[in-house]
C-alpha beads as a LAMMPS data file, in Angstrom:
LAMMPS data file: protein, C-alpha beads

110 atoms
109 bonds

1 atom types
1 bond types

-500.0 500.0 xlo xhi
-500.0 500.0 ylo yhi
-500.0 500.0 zlo zhi

Masses

1 110.0

Atoms # bond

1 1 1 -34.113 25.382 -19.339
2 1 1 -33.914 21.684 -20.132
3 1 1 -35.118 19.408 -17.349
4 1 1 -32.734 16.618 -18.355
5 1 1 -29.630 18.781 -18.555
6 1 1 -26.809 17.556 -16.336
7 1 1 -25.505 19.965 -13.693
8 1 1 -22.048 21.393 -14.304
9 1 1 -19.288 19.117 -13.028
10 1 1 -16.535 20.639 -10.937
11 1 1 -13.024 19.294 -11.350
12 1 1 -12.557 16.894 -8.439
13 1 1 -9.261 15.502 -7.246
14 1 1 -9.215 11.735 -7.469
15 1 1 -9.253 10.076 -4.061
16 1 1 -6.426 7.769 -3.050
17 1 1 -6.908 4.088 -3.819
18 1 1 -7.002 2.077 -0.598
19 1 1 -4.973 -1.126 -0.405
20 1 1 -5.256 -3.441 2.594
21 1 1 -2.032 -5.017 3.856
22 1 1 -2.098 -7.836 6.423
23 1 1 1.084 -8.707 8.299
24 1 1 1.796 -11.738 10.465
25 1 1 4.650 -14.113 11.168
26 1 1 5.940 -14.628 8.528
27 1 1 3.661 -13.556 5.712
28 1 1 2.531 -10.352 4.088
29 1 1 -0.823 -10.283 2.240
30 1 1 -1.916 -7.585 -0.213
31 1 1 -5.686 -7.410 -0.624
32 1 1 -5.547 -5.365 -3.858
33 1 1 -2.367 -6.471 -5.660
34 1 1 -3.024 -4.458 -8.862
35 1 1 -3.629 -0.709 -8.843
36 1 1 -3.610 2.158 -11.318
37 1 1 -0.961 4.899 -11.147
38 1 1 -1.667 7.652 -8.654
39 1 1 -2.279 8.243 -4.987
40 1 1 -2.444 5.204 -2.715
41 1 1 -3.240 4.647 0.921
42 1 1 -1.760 1.409 2.241
43 1 1 -3.796 0.357 5.277
44 1 1 -1.489 -1.899 7.280
45 1 1 -2.788 -4.227 9.986
46 1 1 -0.478 -6.292 12.181
47 1 1 -2.264 -9.575 12.784
48 1 1 0.781 -11.190 14.352
49 1 1 2.587 -11.311 17.680
50 1 1 5.782 -9.449 16.703
51 1 1 6.270 -5.833 15.664
52 1 1 6.452 -5.261 11.907
53 1 1 7.098 -2.427 9.491
54 1 1 6.427 -1.894 5.793
55 1 1 8.795 -0.645 3.104
56 1 1 7.980 -0.185 -0.595
57 1 1 10.788 -0.965 -3.060
58 1 1 11.014 -0.446 -6.831
59 1 1 13.995 -1.822 -8.708
60 1 1 15.621 -2.629 -5.369
61 1 1 15.440 0.991 -4.204
62 1 1 13.326 2.304 -1.349
63 1 1 10.356 4.347 -2.561
64 1 1 8.511 4.791 0.748
65 1 1 8.021 3.232 4.139
66 1 1 6.324 3.537 7.493
67 1 1 8.156 5.790 9.927
68 1 1 7.251 3.630 12.932
69 1 1 6.783 -0.064 13.623
70 1 1 3.284 -1.498 13.861
71 1 1 2.706 -3.199 17.201
72 1 1 0.806 -6.497 17.468
73 1 1 -2.885 -5.819 16.864
74 1 1 -2.090 -2.315 15.638
75 1 1 -2.721 -0.479 12.403
76 1 1 -0.944 2.176 10.370
77 1 1 -1.486 4.000 7.090
78 1 1 1.135 4.801 4.489
79 1 1 0.195 7.406 1.885
80 1 1 2.247 7.549 -1.291
81 1 1 1.964 8.222 -4.996
82 1 1 3.173 5.652 -7.509
83 1 1 3.270 7.007 -11.042
84 1 1 5.547 4.457 -12.736
85 1 1 3.972 1.377 -14.263
86 1 1 5.666 -1.746 -12.960
87 1 1 6.207 -4.107 -10.072
88 1 1 6.843 -2.898 -6.531
89 1 1 7.981 -5.058 -3.632
90 1 1 6.428 -4.684 -0.183
91 1 1 8.657 -5.968 2.606
92 1 1 9.021 -6.023 6.365
93 1 1 12.570 -4.959 7.231
94 1 1 12.516 -6.017 10.890
95 1 1 15.315 -8.525 11.648
96 1 1 15.069 -11.466 9.218
97 1 1 11.324 -11.129 8.546
98 1 1 11.695 -10.563 4.790
99 1 1 13.911 -13.636 4.382
100 1 1 11.369 -15.681 6.326
101 1 1 8.520 -14.767 3.961
102 1 1 7.327 -11.258 4.763
103 1 1 7.313 -9.916 1.226
104 1 1 4.672 -9.388 -1.431
105 1 1 4.208 -7.765 -4.826
106 1 1 2.133 -4.740 -5.786
107 1 1 1.694 -4.085 -9.504
108 1 1 0.916 -0.668 -10.956
109 1 1 -0.905 -1.152 -14.258
110 1 1 -2.577 1.104 -16.820

Bonds

1 1 1 2
2 1 2 3
3 1 3 4
4 1 4 5
5 1 5 6
6 1 6 7
7 1 7 8
8 1 8 9
9 1 9 10
10 1 10 11
11 1 11 12
12 1 12 13
13 1 13 14
14 1 14 15
15 1 15 16
16 1 16 17
17 1 17 18
18 1 18 19
19 1 19 20
20 1 20 21
21 1 21 22
22 1 22 23
23 1 23 24
24 1 24 25
25 1 25 26
26 1 26 27
27 1 27 28
28 1 28 29
29 1 29 30
30 1 30 31
31 1 31 32
32 1 32 33
33 1 33 34
34 1 34 35
35 1 35 36
36 1 36 37
37 1 37 38
38 1 38 39
39 1 39 40
40 1 40 41
41 1 41 42
42 1 42 43
43 1 43 44
44 1 44 45
45 1 45 46
46 1 46 47
47 1 47 48
48 1 48 49
49 1 49 50
50 1 50 51
51 1 51 52
52 1 52 53
53 1 53 54
54 1 54 55
55 1 55 56
56 1 56 57
57 1 57 58
58 1 58 59
59 1 59 60
60 1 60 61
61 1 61 62
62 1 62 63
63 1 63 64
64 1 64 65
65 1 65 66
66 1 66 67
67 1 67 68
68 1 68 69
69 1 69 70
70 1 70 71
71 1 71 72
72 1 72 73
73 1 73 74
74 1 74 75
75 1 75 76
76 1 76 77
77 1 77 78
78 1 78 79
79 1 79 80
80 1 80 81
81 1 81 82
82 1 82 83
83 1 83 84
84 1 84 85
85 1 85 86
86 1 86 87
87 1 87 88
88 1 88 89
89 1 89 90
90 1 90 91
91 1 91 92
92 1 92 93
93 1 93 94
94 1 94 95
95 1 95 96
96 1 96 97
97 1 97 98
98 1 98 99
99 1 99 100
100 1 100 101
101 1 101 102
102 1 102 103
103 1 103 104
104 1 104 105
105 1 105 106
106 1 106 107
107 1 107 108
108 1 108 109
109 1 109 110
């Protein structure tokens, strides 16, 4: 037996890439704006005083979104898989929040 031989490697599922999302009146910050295709976990934190939500759009169509609002000081996680290369919009759909600046871009790159 060779002492330097590497142990066999089991096929491991790739863990989801974590992306931090900060929300406040009236801004949305993405702490990792470029990701590779695959599983994502969007960790949303409401740093503001109003309730907020998060919706992911691609080509103007809804891809995913939180099922509940995030209360002030609260957090939520949105798990999704993005396989298509391209630009995705992250928006808050509460009242006029998007129009007032609560939108950001997430790019899926090779």
